N, C-alpha and C positions, 0 to 999 in steps of 0.2 A: 504494500500500500504506500501511498504518498506520505509526505511530511506530516507530522503530528500537528494538525491545526486545532483539534479538540481532543479531549480524553476519549478513551474507548473502553468498553466492557465486553468481555467474552465470557459467556455464562454456560456452564455445563451441568447436565444431570447424568450421573453414572447409573444406568439401568441394569442392575445385576440379576433380577428375578431369583428363582430358586437356586440357580447355578452359583451365584455369589454367596447365598446363605449357606449352602452346603460346604463351600470352600473357604469360609471365613477363617482368617488367621488371627482373629481376636481371641482373647482368653475364653475358654469354654467350648471352643470348636463350633460345630454346626449351629446356626441360628434359625429362628422361627419366623423371620420377617419376609420370606419369599412371597407369600400371598398378598402382602401389602403393596407390592410394586405396582400392580395394575390399578387398584383403587386410588392410591395416592397420585399416580400419574394422571388419572382422570381429573383430579382436583388441580393439579399443576397446569394442565392444558387450559383449564378455565381461568386460572389466575394470570397466566402469561397472555392470554387473549384479552383479558380485562385491562391489563397495563400496557399492552402492545409491545411486549419485550420478547424477541425471539431468543431461542437457546439452542444449544447443541445437545442432543440426547445421545449419549454413547451407550449403545445397546449390545448386550451379549448376543452373538450371532445366532445361537441355537434358539433364542426366543422367537426368531422370525420363521422358524420351521413349523410345519403343520403339527398341531397338538393343542393341548389345553393348559391354562395356567395351573400351577405357578411356574412351570418350566417353559411354556410356549404361549405367545400371544401375538400372532402375526397381525391380527386385526388392529391391535393398539399401535404396533409399529407403523402400520400404514396411516393411522390417525395422526400420529406425531408428524409424519412427513406431510400429510395433507394440510396440517395446521400451519405450515410454513417454517417449521423447525428443521435444523439439519440433523440427519441421522448419521452417526459415526459408529465405528466398530469398537467393541470393548472386549475383544478376543472372541473365541467361539464358545467356550464353556467356562469363562472366568478363570483361566489358568494363571498360576503364578509364573510369570514369564522368566525370571532369572533362573528357574529350575529347568527350563527347556533347552535342549540342544538345537543345533541349526535346523534339522529336518522337522522336528516337532514345532518349532517356531513358525516355519513357512506354512506348515499344514494348518495351524490355527488361524493365521492371518488370512490365508486364502479361503478357508471354509467359512469364516465369519463374513468376509466381504461378499462372497458369492451368495450366501443365504440372505443377507440384508438387501442386496441389489435385486435378487429375484423377488423379494417381498414387496419392495416399494417401487420397483421399476425405474430406478434412477441410480446414478453413480454414487458410490460410497468411497471417499478418498481420505477421510480423517480417522484418526485412531487415538484412543485413550487407554493406556495400559491399566489392567486391574491392579488394585492396591497401590497405584501410582508408582510402581516399580517396573524396571530397574532404576536404582539411584546411582549405580556405579558408572561413572563417566570421567575417565582420567583427564580428558581434554578440558573438561569443565571444573577441574580440581575437586571432584567429588569421588570419594572412595567409600564403598560400603563393605566393611569387614564382615558384616552379618551375611550379606549376599554371597561373598566369596567363600565364607566358611560353609554355608548350608548348600549352595548350588555347585561348588567345585569348579574345576578348570573349564568345563564345557558350558559354563553358565552363559546366559544372555545378558550382556551389559547394554548400556544405552546405545553405544555405537553399533553393536550387532543388531539390536532391535531396529534401528533406523535403516541399516543395510537391508534387513528383511522386509521392512515396510516398502522401501523403494522397489525391491525386486517383485513384490506382489501388487504393485500399482497404487499404493497410498502416497499421498503428497503432504500430509500434515500429521503432527503428533503433539499432544499435550504432555509435557514432561514435568518432573518434580525434583530433579537433583538439586542439592544445596552445597555450594562450595565449602571447603573445609574452613576457610577463614570466617565465613558467615556463621557456620555452625559453632565455631569456637566463640565468636562474639555473642551469639545467642545463649550459649551455656553460661557465659559470664554475666550477662544482663538478665538472664532468665525470662526472656521474651523473644518473640519472633521479630526479626529485623527485615521486614519486607519493604519493597519499594516498587515503583512502576517498572514494568519489564518491556522488552522489545523482542520481536520475533528473531530467531536465529536459525541457521542452517546446520543440520547435522546429517552427514552422509547423503546430502542432496534432498533432505526432507525438511520442510518448514516446521519449526517447533516453537511453542510458547511455553514458558515455565510458570508454574503455579506461584502466585505471590499472595496467597491467602491460605489460611489453615483449613478451609472447608467450612461451609455454612454461611450465615448471613447476619450474624449478631454484631454487636458494637465494634469489635476490632475490624471487621470487614467493612462496616459503614465508614469508619475512619480511613481505611485504605481507599475506599471509593472517593472520599473527599480529597485525599492526597493526590490521587490520579487526576481528578478534575483540575486541581490547582496546577499540577505539573504537566498537564496534557499527556498523561501516560496511559498505559494499558493495565487494567485490572483483569485477572483471570480468576473467576470464582466458580465454585462447584458445590454440589450436594448430591444426595441420593434420594430418589422418590420415596423409598420405604421409610425414610427418617422424617417425613413431613409432620408427623404427630408424635415424635419420639421424645420431645422435651429437651432436645439438645440444640446446638447452634443452627441446625438445619430445619428446625421446627417452623411451622407456618407463622407462628407469632413473631418470628424474626424475618421470615421471608417477605411478608406483606409490607412492612416498613421499608425493607430494602428495595423492593420493586417500586414502591411509591417514590422513593428518593431518586432511583434510576430514571423513572418517568419524568420527574420534575427537572432533573438535569438535562434530559434529552429535549424536553419541550422548550427549555431555555436556550437550546443550541450549544450547550457546554459538553455534551456527551453523545457519542455514537455507539449504539449497540451493534456489535459485529459478530459474524460467524466465521468459523475456520475457512470455509470456502472462499470468503472474500479476500483471504490472504494468498492462497495458492492459485486463484484465478486472476489475480491482479497482474 
């Protein structure tokens, strides 16, 4: 895109369905929120239409295959697309990508994209990695000892992921690596030190780095205000199933966030963008 004349917001929803609930890496293992994905997404589509804010829904590819919720919901995937939101891939079955070797990585990237494109009848060229990993990206001064220890030598790091994305026809990826110096400063200050970000190219793929912790509460509102003042880019995200979970992704935080976004947009101070607007520019 061209020079930053106004601030921009890129908003994501990571649509996991039962695949993500079963593969949760949070304490306690498998979660029970899979069936909530569909009902909460219905509410999200209403809220986004009300505030006229488009978003990118990163959907697990298997959701787009024939079948019934909570594993499959092709009808809802088509409804997301029909409402004007971008549909991105979130892998095929919510795999932990660092643990995949080269062939398994290509298989999940290809299968997810094919399933989503067959479902919506349009190209899918954006990708959001499950769990926001891999973090390991030496060129970005980000090293994940945990990924290296658990996944081993044949792991998928961020460079290998982007190589695979390019090979399978993707053009955009949301990334979440955090440079070592930033992580050290955050450990000292005991708070996130986010700032407006710019797109970057990794292995020929356009990438934007998360600069919010997830959700839409007061810290993310402050980051939105900062991006408006500095004419920067805010990358925000949540999960549909958390819409009534009582955390930072809850509707009670989302609605004020959408209202402020709409106010900034209507004042000409903010543009809401989708990944496709970057790789098609």
